[in-house]
C-alpha positions as CSV (number, residue, x, y, z in Angstrom):
1,M,-21.2,-9.0,23.5
2,Q,-17.4,-8.8,24.3
3,R,-16.2,-5.4,25.4
4,V,-12.5,-4.4,25.1
5,D,-10.5,-1.2,25.3
6,V,-9.5,-1.1,21.6
7,V,-10.5,-2.9,18.4
8,V,-7.9,-2.8,15.7
9,I,-9.2,-3.4,12.2
10,G,-6.5,-5.0,10.1
11,A,-3.7,-7.5,10.9
12,G,-1.1,-6.4,8.4
13,Q,2.0,-4.5,9.3
14,S,0.0,-1.4,10.6
15,G,-2.4,-3.4,12.7
16,L,0.3,-5.6,14.2
17,A,2.6,-2.7,15.1
18,T,-0.3,-0.8,16.7
19,T,-1.4,-3.9,18.7
20,R,2.0,-4.3,20.2
21,A,2.1,-0.6,21.1
22,L,-1.4,-0.7,22.7
23,R,-0.5,-3.8,24.7
24,Q,2.5,-2.0,26.1
25,H,0.1,0.5,27.6
26,G,-1.9,-2.3,29.2
27,L,-4.9,-1.9,26.9
28,T,-7.1,-4.9,26.1
29,T,-7.1,-5.3,22.4
30,V,-8.8,-7.5,19.8
31,V,-7.6,-7.5,16.2
32,V,-10.1,-8.3,13.4
33,E,-8.8,-9.2,9.9
34,A,-10.8,-9.9,6.8
35,A,-8.2,-12.3,5.3
36,R,-7.3,-15.8,6.7
37,T,-3.7,-14.7,7.3
38,T,-1.9,-12.1,9.4
39,A,0.3,-10.6,6.7
40,G,-1.9,-7.8,5.3
41,S,-1.7,-7.3,1.5
42,W,1.7,-8.9,1.1
43,P,0.6,-12.3,-0.1
44,R,-1.3,-10.7,-3.0
45,Y,1.6,-8.7,-4.4
46,Y,3.3,-9.7,-7.6
47,D,5.8,-12.6,-7.5
48,S,9.0,-10.7,-8.0
49,L,8.4,-7.9,-5.5
50,T,11.2,-7.1,-3.2
51,L,11.4,-4.4,-0.5
52,F,12.8,-1.0,-1.4
53,S,14.6,-0.8,1.9
54,P,17.2,-3.3,3.2
55,A,16.4,-5.8,5.9
56,R,18.1,-3.8,8.6
57,Y,15.6,-1.0,8.0
58,S,12.6,-3.1,7.4
59,A,11.6,-4.4,10.9
60,L,8.6,-3.7,13.1
61,P,9.3,-2.7,16.7
62,G,10.5,-5.5,19.0
63,M,11.5,-8.0,16.3
64,P,14.5,-7.7,13.9
65,F,14.1,-8.9,10.4
66,P,15.7,-12.4,10.6
67,G,18.3,-14.2,8.6
68,G,20.8,-13.5,5.9
69,D,22.6,-10.3,5.0
70,P,21.1,-7.3,6.7
71,D,21.8,-5.2,3.6
72,R,19.8,-7.5,1.3
73,H,16.3,-6.5,0.1
74,P,13.9,-9.1,1.3
75,H,11.5,-10.8,-1.1
76,R,7.7,-10.7,-0.8
77,D,7.5,-14.2,0.7
78,E,10.1,-13.3,3.4
79,V,7.9,-10.4,4.4
80,V,4.9,-12.7,4.6
81,A,6.8,-15.1,6.9
82,Y,8.1,-12.3,9.0
83,L,4.7,-10.7,9.6
84,T,3.2,-14.1,10.4
85,A,5.9,-14.8,13.0
86,Y,5.4,-11.3,14.4
87,A,1.7,-11.9,14.9
88,G,2.4,-15.1,16.6
89,Q,4.5,-13.5,19.3
90,L,2.0,-10.8,20.2
91,D,0.0,-11.1,23.4
92,A,-3.3,-10.2,21.8
93,E,-6.4,-11.9,20.4
94,I,-6.3,-11.9,16.6
95,R,-9.5,-13.0,14.8
96,T,-8.9,-13.7,11.1
97,G,-11.6,-14.3,8.5
98,R,-13.7,-11.4,9.9
99,R,-14.5,-8.6,7.6
100,V,-15.7,-5.5,9.4
101,S,-19.0,-4.3,7.9
102,A,-19.8,-1.3,10.1
103,V,-18.5,0.8,13.0
104,R,-21.1,2.7,15.0
105,R,-21.2,4.9,18.0
106,S,-22.5,3.2,21.1
107,P,-22.7,4.2,24.8
108,G,-19.1,4.5,26.1
109,G,-17.5,4.1,22.7
110,F,-18.1,2.0,19.6
111,E,-19.8,-1.1,18.3
112,V,-17.9,-3.0,15.6
113,E,-19.9,-5.4,13.5
114,C,-18.5,-8.1,11.3
115,A,-20.0,-9.4,8.1
116,G,-21.1,-12.7,9.8
117,G,-23.0,-10.8,12.5
118,E,-20.3,-11.0,15.2
119,R,-20.1,-7.8,17.3
120,L,-17.7,-6.3,19.7
121,T,-17.9,-3.1,21.7
122,A,-14.8,-1.0,22.4
123,R,-13.8,2.3,23.9
124,A,-11.6,3.1,20.9
125,V,-11.1,1.9,17.3
126,V,-8.0,1.9,15.2
127,A,-8.5,1.6,11.4
128,A,-5.3,-0.1,10.3
129,S,-6.6,-1.8,7.2
130,G,-3.8,-0.1,5.2
131,T,-3.9,1.7,1.8
132,F,-3.9,-1.2,-0.6
133,G,-7.5,-2.5,-0.5
134,R,-9.0,-0.3,-3.2
135,P,-7.0,-0.2,-6.4
136,Y,-7.4,3.2,-8.1
137,R,-8.6,3.2,-11.7
138,P,-8.1,6.7,-13.2
139,D,-10.7,8.3,-15.4
140,L,-9.0,7.9,-18.8
141,A,-10.9,9.0,-21.8
142,G,-12.5,5.9,-23.5
143,L,-11.1,3.4,-21.1
144,D,-14.5,1.7,-20.6
145,T,-14.6,1.1,-24.3
146,F,-11.3,-0.8,-24.5
147,T,-11.7,-4.2,-26.1
148,G,-8.4,-5.6,-24.8
149,T,-7.5,-6.6,-21.3
150,V,-7.4,-4.0,-18.5
151,L,-5.6,-5.0,-15.4
152,H,-4.5,-3.2,-12.3
153,S,-1.1,-3.9,-10.8
154,A,-3.0,-5.5,-7.9
155,D,-4.0,-8.2,-10.3
156,Y,-0.5,-8.7,-11.8
157,R,1.6,-11.7,-10.7
158,S,4.2,-12.5,-13.4
159,P,5.0,-12.2,-17.1
160,Q,4.1,-15.8,-17.5
161,A,0.6,-15.3,-15.9
162,L,0.0,-12.2,-18.0
163,A,0.9,-14.0,-21.2
164,G,-2.3,-16.0,-20.9
165,T,-4.4,-12.8,-21.2
166,E,-2.6,-11.4,-24.3
167,V,-3.7,-11.4,-27.9
168,P,-0.5,-12.0,-29.9
169,A,0.3,-9.0,-32.1
170,A,2.3,-9.0,-35.3
171,G,5.6,-10.7,-34.8
172,G,4.2,-13.1,-32.1
173,R,4.4,-10.6,-29.2
174,G,1.6,-9.0,-27.3
175,R,1.5,-5.2,-27.0
176,V,1.3,-4.0,-23.4
177,V,1.1,-0.4,-22.1
178,V,1.8,0.1,-18.4
179,V,0.3,3.3,-17.0
180,G,2.2,4.9,-14.1
181,S,5.5,6.3,-13.1
182,G,6.1,4.9,-9.6
183,N,8.1,2.0,-8.3
184,S,5.6,-0.7,-9.2
185,A,5.0,0.7,-12.7
186,V,8.7,0.7,-13.5
187,Q,9.4,-2.6,-12.0
188,I,6.5,-4.4,-13.7
189,A,7.2,-2.7,-17.1
190,T,10.9,-3.6,-16.9
191,E,10.1,-7.2,-15.9
192,L,7.6,-7.6,-18.8
193,A,10.0,-6.2,-21.3
194,A,12.9,-8.4,-20.1
195,A,10.7,-11.5,-20.5
196,G,10.5,-10.9,-24.2
197,T,6.9,-12.0,-24.5
198,S,5.5,-8.5,-24.9
199,R,6.4,-5.2,-26.5
200,V,6.1,-2.8,-23.6
201,T,5.6,0.9,-23.1
202,L,5.6,2.8,-19.9
203,A,3.1,5.7,-20.2
204,A,2.6,8.5,-17.7
205,R,1.7,12.2,-17.4
206,R,5.2,12.9,-16.3
207,P,8.6,11.2,-16.8
208,V,9.9,8.8,-14.2
209,S,11.9,10.5,-11.4
210,F,14.7,8.3,-10.0
211,A,16.4,8.2,-6.6
212,R,19.8,6.5,-6.4
213,Q,19.7,3.3,-4.3
214,R,23.2,3.9,-3.0
215,I,24.9,7.3,-2.3
216,L,28.5,7.5,-1.2
217,G,28.6,3.8,-0.6
218,R,25.5,3.7,1.6
219,D,22.0,2.7,1.0
220,L,19.5,5.6,0.5
221,H,17.7,4.6,3.7
222,F,20.8,5.1,5.7
223,W,20.8,8.7,4.7
224,L,17.1,9.1,5.2
225,R,17.5,8.0,8.8
226,R,20.7,9.8,9.4
227,T,19.3,13.2,8.2
228,G,15.9,12.7,9.9
229,I,14.1,13.1,6.6
230,D,12.4,9.7,7.0
231,I,10.6,10.7,10.2
232,A,10.1,14.5,9.6
233,P,6.4,15.3,10.3
234,A,5.9,16.7,6.8
235,G,2.5,15.0,6.5
236,R,0.8,17.8,8.4
237,F,1.7,20.3,5.7
238,L,0.8,18.2,2.6
239,R,-2.6,18.4,1.0
240,T,-1.6,15.7,-1.5
241,P,1.5,13.3,-1.4
242,P,4.4,14.5,-3.6
243,T,5.5,12.7,-6.7
244,Q,6.9,9.3,-5.9
245,L,10.6,8.7,-6.7
246,V,11.6,5.4,-8.1
247,I,14.4,3.9,-6.1
248,D,17.0,2.5,-8.5
249,D,20.3,0.7,-8.4
250,G,20.9,1.6,-12.0
251,R,19.0,-1.2,-13.7
252,Y,15.7,0.5,-14.3
253,R,17.1,3.8,-15.6
254,A,19.4,1.8,-18.0
255,A,16.5,-0.4,-19.2
256,I,14.4,2.7,-20.0
257,E,17.3,4.3,-21.8
258,R,17.6,1.2,-23.9
259,G,13.9,1.4,-24.7
260,S,13.1,-1.8,-22.9
261,P,10.5,-0.6,-22.0
262,D,10.2,2.6,-23.9
263,Q,8.7,5.6,-22.1
264,R,6.0,7.9,-23.6
265,E,3.7,10.6,-22.4
266,L,0.3,9.2,-21.4
267,F,-2.1,8.5,-24.4
268,T,-5.0,10.9,-24.9
269,A,-7.8,8.5,-25.7
270,V,-8.9,4.9,-26.0
271,D,-11.2,3.7,-28.8
272,G,-11.9,0.0,-28.9
273,A,-8.6,-1.8,-29.3
274,E,-6.7,1.4,-30.2
275,I,-5.1,4.1,-28.2
276,S,-4.2,7.6,-29.4
277,W,-0.8,9.0,-28.5
278,T,0.0,12.7,-28.0
279,D,1.7,13.0,-31.4
280,G,-1.5,11.9,-33.1
281,A,-0.4,8.3,-33.8
282,R,-2.9,5.5,-33.2
283,E,-2.0,2.0,-32.2
284,E,-3.6,-1.3,-31.3
285,V,-2.9,-2.6,-27.8
286,D,-3.6,-5.9,-26.2
287,V,-3.2,-5.1,-22.5
288,L,-3.5,-1.9,-20.5
289,L,-1.9,-2.4,-17.1
290,L,-2.8,0.3,-14.6
291,A,0.0,0.8,-12.0
292,T,-1.9,3.8,-10.6
293,G,-1.9,3.2,-6.9
294,Y,-4.7,2.8,-4.4
295,R,-7.2,4.8,-2.4
296,P,-8.2,4.2,1.3
297,D,-10.6,1.4,1.7
298,L,-12.7,2.3,4.7
299,P,-16.4,1.6,3.8
300,F,-17.1,0.4,7.4
301,L,-16.7,4.0,8.7
302,T,-19.5,5.5,6.6
303,G,-21.8,5.1,9.6
304,L,-19.7,7.5,11.6
305,P,-20.7,11.0,10.6
306,G,-17.7,13.1,9.6
307,A,-15.2,10.3,9.8
308,L,-14.6,10.4,6.0
309,T,-14.5,13.0,3.3
310,P,-17.1,12.6,0.4
311,D,-14.5,10.7,-1.6
312,G,-13.7,8.2,1.2
313,H,-10.5,9.7,2.6
314,P,-10.2,9.8,6.4
315,R,-10.5,13.2,8.2
316,H,-7.5,13.1,10.5
317,R,-4.5,14.9,11.8
318,E,-1.4,12.7,11.9
319,G,-3.7,9.6,12.4
320,L,-6.1,11.0,15.0
321,S,-9.6,11.6,13.7
322,T,-10.5,15.3,13.7
323,S,-14.2,14.6,14.0
324,V,-14.8,11.3,15.9
325,P,-13.1,11.1,19.3
326,G,-11.6,7.7,20.0
327,L,-11.1,6.9,16.3
328,A,-7.6,6.6,14.9
329,F,-5.8,5.6,11.7
330,V,-2.5,3.9,11.1
331,G,-0.7,3.0,7.9
332,L,-1.9,5.9,5.7
333,E,0.4,7.3,3.1
334,W,2.2,10.4,4.5
335,Q,0.1,10.0,7.7
336,R,2.9,11.8,9.5
337,S,6.1,11.3,7.5
338,L,7.7,9.8,4.4
339,S,7.8,6.3,6.0
340,S,4.3,6.2,7.6
341,N,3.0,3.4,5.5
342,S,6.2,1.3,5.3
343,L,7.6,-1.5,7.4
344,R,10.4,0.7,8.5
345,G,8.3,3.6,9.7
346,V,4.8,2.4,10.7
347,G,5.9,1.5,14.2
348,R,6.6,5.1,15.1
349,D,3.2,6.2,14.1
350,A,1.6,3.2,15.9
351,A,3.5,4.1,19.1
352,R,2.3,7.7,18.9
353,I,-1.4,6.7,18.3
354,A,-1.3,4.2,21.1
355,R,0.1,6.8,23.5
356,H,-2.6,9.3,22.6
357,L,-5.4,6.7,22.9
358,A,-4.1,5.4,26.2
359,A,-4.0,8.9,27.6
360,G,-7.5,9.7,26.4
361,L,-8.9,6.4,27.8
362,A,-7.3,7.1,31.1
363,R,-9.1,10.4,31.4
364,N,-12.5,8.9,30.7
């Protein structure tokens, strides 16, 4: 059985940045990744997705984002290519197609077992599988009785692909309600409305809150970096992440003001094909699309007592496990700062975790 200093679980942006940082400390590292590629969740996102941050602010440590205008917002496929190239230049062993099934304590550290039976032992483990593996489906009254199509944004690709799931409503257009008020919800609802194949409503418990993409001629991310807000260690003070702001260059706010899509308070109940709005009106709907985020996907840690809360969230302080020495997390939302689970910020958290693990292993 192979023994290394650190096993990194996940070869997306979090795992790759962490691996580079660990190798800089001279630690032997093996990365295990469930998918066949080294680009994390990016290949599975919807077709039109672009980064919220410009290319100049979207690079991992040691490799600038290549090509084109540094102020452009790279497309999903550019990010996939970038992460694949980044993995290729790392001096580390990356094993794809290996889904970790269990992590257990063993003499001197941990045993990591993959679904096919492959095992490794390590002195430390970093869970860097990200926060996009377990789509969150909220407990909405009657949702399980809905006779139309229920999708999560994780399953959405394009208006054309969605059209095949719709039951045409009166007038030849499907009726779609997108649930959520974050960036993905607004982007998807606006895209569907613009395609003209659906009548679309954006429904949420609170109205969308916008952040301007450009302020005084500069991109928002310039100001986040200049003021230090992007890296402020606010995560240690937050019990739950704050309301997400939708970054907008003016298009999304204008679309909602035009009613394309329209915006309504979240419906109160679902009954068969119908939903009930807060004003008492009832309406037939073809598709409910849940852009309601994700929850940590860490089932392989259930064999480590105290590693997770009863609802599956990691017990940690700024990425270091508070109950299992030698276990760390990278890529969690608000792990330490606003940018913790983003391309522009995960490298800082990865460097900090690698520094702590290297110091701990040197003492033992």
